[in-house]
C-alpha positions in Angstrom: 118.3 96.6 107.9 115.2 96.9 110.1 114.5 100.3 108.7 114.8 99.1 105.0 111.1 98.6 104.4 110.1 101.9 106.1 112.6 103.7 103.9 111.1 102.0 100.9 107.6 103.2 101.8 108.8 106.7 102.4 110.9 107.0 99.3 108.1 105.6 97.1 105.6 108.1 98.6 108.0 111.0 98.1 108.7 110.1 94.4 104.9 109.8 93.9 104.1 113.2 95.4 106.9 114.9 93.5 105.7 113.4 90.2 102.1 114.2 90.8 103.0 117.8 91.5 104.8 118.1 88.1 103.2 118.7 84.7 103.6 115.1 83.6 100.6 113.0 82.6 98.8 111.7 85.7 96.2 109.0 86.1 94.7 106.6 88.6 93.0 103.3 87.9 91.1 100.8 90.1 90.6 97.3 88.7 89.8 93.7 89.8 90.6 90.4 88.2 88.6 87.2 89.0 90.7 84.1 88.2 90.0 80.4 88.6 93.4 79.8 90.2 96.3 82.0 91.4 99.4 80.8 89.7 102.6 82.8 90.3 105.8 82.0 88.4 104.7 78.5 87.8 103.6 77.9 91.4 100.0 77.5 92.8 99.7 80.1 95.6 95.9 80.1 95.9 95.4 76.6 97.4 93.7 75.5 94.2 90.7 77.9 94.6 89.4 80.9 92.7 90.9 84.2 93.6 89.8 87.9 93.7 92.7 90.2 92.8 92.0 93.9 93.2 94.5 96.6 92.3 94.9 100.4 92.6 97.5 102.0 90.3 98.8 105.6 90.1 101.0 106.9 87.3 102.8 110.2 86.9 105.2 110.5 84.0 107.5 107.5 84.2 106.5 106.7 87.8 104.1 103.9 88.6 103.0 103.0 92.1 100.2 101.0 93.6 98.8 98.1 95.5 97.8 94.6 94.3 96.1 91.9 96.3 94.9 88.3 96.1 92.1 86.7 98.2 90.9 83.1 97.8 87.1 82.7 97.5 86.5 79.3 99.1 89.5 78.3 101.2 90.2 80.3 104.4 93.6 78.5 104.7 94.8 80.0 101.5 97.5 82.7 101.8 96.2 86.2 101.4 98.5 88.7 99.7 98.9 92.5 99.5 101.7 94.0 97.5 103.0 97.5 97.4 105.1 98.4 94.4 106.8 101.4 92.8 108.7 101.5 89.5 110.1 104.0 87.1 110.3 103.6 83.4 112.7 105.2 80.9 111.9 105.5 77.2 114.7 104.5 74.8 113.5 106.6 71.9 112.2 104.0 69.3 114.1 101.1 71.0 111.6 100.3 73.7 111.4 101.0 77.5 113.5 100.1 80.5 112.0 99.9 84.0 113.3 99.4 87.5 111.3 99.1 90.8 110.7 97.5 94.1 107.8 95.3 95.3 107.0 94.7 98.9 105.1 91.4 99.3 102.9 91.0 102.4 100.6 88.2 103.7 98.1 89.7 106.1 96.6 86.4 107.3 100.0 84.8 108.0 99.9 85.7 111.7 102.8 88.2 111.4 101.8 91.8 112.1 102.3 94.4 109.4 104.7 96.4 111.6 107.1 93.5 111.9 110.1 94.4 109.7 112.5 91.7 110.9 114.8 90.0 108.4 114.5 86.2 107.8 117.5 85.5 110.0 116.3 87.6 113.0 116.3 85.6 116.2 112.6 86.4 116.6 111.8 85.0 113.2 111.0 86.6 109.8 108.9 89.8 109.5 105.9 90.6 107.4 107.7 92.3 104.4 109.4 90.5 101.5 111.1 93.1 99.3 112.1 92.3 95.7 114.0 94.3 93.1 112.5 94.2 89.6 114.1 95.3 86.4 112.6 94.9 82.9 112.8 95.8 79.2 109.8 96.1 76.8 110.6 96.3 73.1 109.0 98.6 70.6 105.8 97.7 68.7 107.9 96.4 65.8 109.6 93.9 68.1 107.2 93.3 71.1 109.6 91.3 73.3 109.8 91.6 77.1 112.6 90.7 79.5 112.4 90.8 83.3 114.8 90.1 86.1 113.6 89.8 89.7 115.6 89.1 92.9 114.6 89.3 96.6 116.6 91.8 98.6 115.2 91.4 102.0 113.6 88.7 104.2 114.2 85.8 101.9 117.3 83.6 102.4 119.8 83.4 99.5 118.1 86.2 97.5 116.4 83.9 95.0 116.3 85.1 91.4 113.6 84.7 88.7 113.9 85.8 85.1 111.4 85.7 82.2 111.2 86.3 78.5 107.9 87.2 76.8 106.6 87.9 73.4 103.3 89.7 72.6 101.3 89.1 69.4 97.7 88.7 68.2 95.8 86.2 66.1 92.3 86.7 64.7 91.6 89.6 67.2 92.9 87.6 70.2 95.9 88.9 72.0 98.6 86.3 72.8 101.4 86.7 75.3 103.9 83.9 75.2 106.4 83.5 78.1 109.3 81.4 79.4 110.5 81.9 83.0 113.2 80.3 85.1 115.5 80.4 88.0 119.2 79.7 88.5 118.2 77.9 91.7 119.6 78.1 95.2 120.2 75.6 98.1 117.0 76.5 99.7 114.9 75.8 96.6 112.7 78.8 97.0 111.1 78.2 93.6 111.2 74.4 94.0 114.6 74.2 92.3 118.1 73.9 93.6 119.8 74.4 90.2 119.1 76.1 86.9 115.5 75.3 86.0 112.7 76.5 83.7 109.6 76.7 85.9 107.0 78.8 84.0 106.2 78.2 80.3 103.0 79.0 78.5 100.8 81.6 77.0 97.9 83.9 77.8 95.1 84.6 75.3 93.0 87.8 75.8 89.9 89.2 74.2 87.1 91.5 75.1 83.4 90.5 75.2 81.1 93.4 74.3 78.3 93.9 76.8 77.0 97.2 75.5 78.1 100.0 73.2 80.0 101.5 76.1 81.0 98.5 78.1 83.2 95.5 77.4 84.7 92.8 79.7 88.2 91.5 79.0 88.5 87.8 79.5 91.7 85.7 79.4 92.9 82.2 79.6 96.4 80.9 80.4 98.0 77.5 79.9 101.0 77.2 82.2 103.5 74.4 82.5 106.1 74.1 85.2 108.6 71.6 83.7 110.7 71.4 87.0 107.7 70.2 89.1 105.9 68.6 86.1 102.7 70.6 86.9 100.3 71.9 84.3 97.8 74.6 85.1 94.9 76.2 83.2 93.6 79.6 84.4 90.5 81.4 83.2 89.6 84.9 84.3 88.0 88.2 83.6 88.7 91.8 84.5 86.6 94.7 85.7 
């Protein structure tokens, strides 16, 4: 299992290179989000401080691969994050899209070197890579529902599961994304729950502010409730 992460990097890069060399549509994007708090699946991961979240994404046909990060502005003790991900999507004619992929979560300021690929039960302690399987479905425009299933495959005990249902709509020119997420729980309580629990309920509202004729800034606000922990969060952010 120690070579699992290395194989993931290699296979992801191979698929990316093959796709980029094909005649499929190709694109690359570089973005950054600035958010007031970093809330992940109903849990505050940013030590209650604003967060800078840059990303680089490449697409080629149905393949998407990239990096995503999170860096706290004002708390040096907050956990930094760098994620490498790769996924492939399959169009279902007019019935929506299926996707499957892997995400490798890394925390560069945790004190564990990036080359450490030990599993969580290694006698030397856990490594730097936490690998998760992601599967999802996005409905067509006529029924804009989204379903996601996520389970850790490597370096997290008991392979915790997270699932989410979403629905996208709009009101008065403001995009709305409603979501409900939960976990079946496990003995270790990775998501703060040892049995079936809803941990992530809320909505995100998005609109663009026009700066000039050629430049607009998307802004968004999220209200997030974690019923299991009885925590309520409000997140405000903008994208560049």
